[in-house]
Residue frames as qw, qx, qy, qz and C-alpha x, y, z in Angstrom:
[[0.618, -0.730, 0.236, -0.169, -16.73, -6.05, -3.60],
 [0.837, 0.264, -0.359, 0.319, -13.15, -7.07, -3.06],
 [0.584, -0.789, 0.128, 0.140, -10.52, -6.99, -0.38],
 [0.652, 0.611, -0.276, 0.354, -6.98, -5.94, -1.15],
 [0.702, -0.660, 0.036, 0.267, -3.85, -6.02, 0.99],
 [0.498, 0.756, -0.222, 0.362, -0.72, -3.94, 0.57],
 [0.681, -0.109, -0.371, 0.622, 2.55, -3.82, 2.42],
 [0.240, -0.924, -0.244, 0.169, 2.60, -0.94, 4.89],
 [0.495, -0.484, 0.265, 0.671, 6.18, -0.06, 3.89],
 [0.370, 0.815, -0.081, -0.439, 6.66, 2.50, 1.17],
 [0.879, 0.310, 0.228, 0.281, 8.15, 1.38, -2.16],
 [0.272, 0.877, -0.227, 0.325, 10.36, 4.50, -2.08],
 [0.110, 0.579, -0.705, 0.396, 13.69, 3.45, -0.52],
 [0.847, -0.286, -0.329, -0.303, 12.24, 0.10, 0.69],
 [0.656, 0.094, -0.577, 0.477, 15.39, -0.68, 2.68],
 [0.027, -0.286, 0.378, -0.880, 14.37, 2.11, 5.09],
 [0.237, -0.398, -0.885, 0.051, 10.98, 0.45, 5.76],
 [0.132, 0.022, 0.185, -0.974, 9.14, 3.75, 6.03],
 [0.185, 0.450, 0.858, -0.167, 5.49, 3.12, 6.88],
 [0.088, -0.351, -0.409, -0.838, 2.69, 4.73, 4.92],
 [0.046, 0.347, 0.663, -0.662, -0.09, 6.50, 6.81],
 [0.185, 0.692, 0.671, 0.192, -3.62, 7.37, 5.76],
 [0.159, -0.031, 0.040, 0.986, -3.75, 10.92, 4.48],
 [0.478, 0.261, 0.186, -0.818, -7.33, 11.20, 3.18],
 [0.839, 0.296, -0.055, -0.452, -9.79, 8.67, 1.79],
 [0.983, 0.095, 0.107, 0.117, -7.84, 6.06, -0.14],
 [0.472, 0.741, -0.305, 0.369, -4.61, 8.08, -0.28],
 [0.794, -0.547, -0.039, 0.263, -1.67, 7.16, 1.96],
 [0.236, 0.910, -0.282, 0.189, 1.59, 9.02, 2.46],
 [0.814, -0.066, -0.244, 0.522, 5.19, 8.09, 3.16],
 [0.223, -0.968, -0.094, 0.063, 5.95, 10.99, 5.50],
 [0.615, -0.483, 0.316, 0.537, 9.72, 10.56, 5.12],
 [0.408, 0.056, 0.561, 0.718, 9.87, 10.86, 1.32],
 [0.286, 0.393, 0.081, -0.870, 6.60, 12.74, 0.78],
 [0.185, 0.015, -0.828, -0.529, 5.37, 10.09, -1.68],
 [0.626, 0.089, 0.333, -0.699, 1.65, 9.34, -1.98],
 [0.037, 0.016, -0.962, -0.270, -0.03, 6.06, -2.95],
 [0.619, -0.063, -0.124, -0.773, -3.61, 5.23, -3.91],
 [0.381, -0.141, 0.870, -0.280, -5.09, 2.27, -2.03],
 [0.773, 0.379, 0.102, -0.498, -7.63, 1.64, -4.80],
 [0.896, 0.412, -0.163, 0.025, -4.87, -0.04, -6.82],
 [0.798, -0.437, 0.094, 0.403, -1.70, 0.47, -4.74],
 [0.626, 0.558, 0.155, 0.522, -0.29, 2.72, -7.44],
 [0.406, -0.200, -0.103, 0.886, 2.14, 5.58, -7.07],
 [0.076, 0.854, 0.514, 0.007, 0.13, 8.80, -6.81],
 [0.034, 0.992, -0.111, 0.057, 2.74, 11.52, -6.21],
 [0.669, 0.460, -0.397, 0.428, 6.50, 11.67, -6.73],
 [0.106, 0.601, -0.749, -0.260, 8.98, 10.55, -5.68],
 [0.682, 0.039, 0.710, -0.172, 6.95, 7.32, -5.82],
 [0.388, 0.433, -0.570, -0.581, 7.32, 5.52, -9.13],
 [0.340, 0.009, -0.935, -0.102, 6.49, 1.95, -8.09],
 [0.642, -0.479, -0.278, -0.530, 3.27, 0.69, -6.49],
 [0.507, -0.485, 0.586, -0.405, 3.01, -0.63, -2.97],
 [0.144, 0.165, -0.971, -0.092, 3.72, -4.35, -2.72],
 [0.720, -0.130, -0.071, -0.678, 0.43, -6.24, -2.95],
 [0.203, -0.173, 0.942, -0.204, -0.55, -9.53, -1.36],
 [0.410, -0.182, -0.762, -0.467, -3.06, -12.20, -2.35],
 [0.409, -0.097, 0.528, -0.738, -6.24, -12.26, -0.27],
 [0.332, -0.142, -0.888, -0.285, -8.32, -15.46, -0.18],
 [0.498, -0.182, 0.273, -0.803, -11.84, -15.23, 1.22],
 [0.398, -0.102, -0.906, -0.098, -13.34, -18.42, 2.63],
 [0.414, -0.662, -0.625, 0.002, -16.61, -17.71, 4.40],
 [0.312, -0.946, -0.068, -0.056, -15.79, -15.48, 7.37],
 [0.719, -0.469, 0.245, 0.451, -12.05, -16.11, 7.10],
 [0.428, 0.881, -0.198, -0.028, -9.44, -14.09, 5.23],
 [0.836, -0.242, 0.231, 0.434, -6.02, -15.46, 4.34],
 [0.246, 0.937, -0.214, -0.126, -3.32, -13.04, 3.19],
 [0.863, -0.142, 0.316, 0.366, -0.32, -14.59, 1.42],
 [0.093, 0.817, -0.343, -0.454, 2.63, -13.36, -0.62]]
């Protein structure tokens, strides 16, 4: 069991800040570029994505979660 956090903005043309949206299961899509990412590890799943989504550190302390970069 683990909790992961990724930036919602696609790593394809990050200056455009295109959000990713859930496509199916753990796969998310940047609808502007057509890139897919896998939320299991944040990795690029389908071109034109070549870089993973930006990940953040998640600290679990009891019932509290802290997400930091």
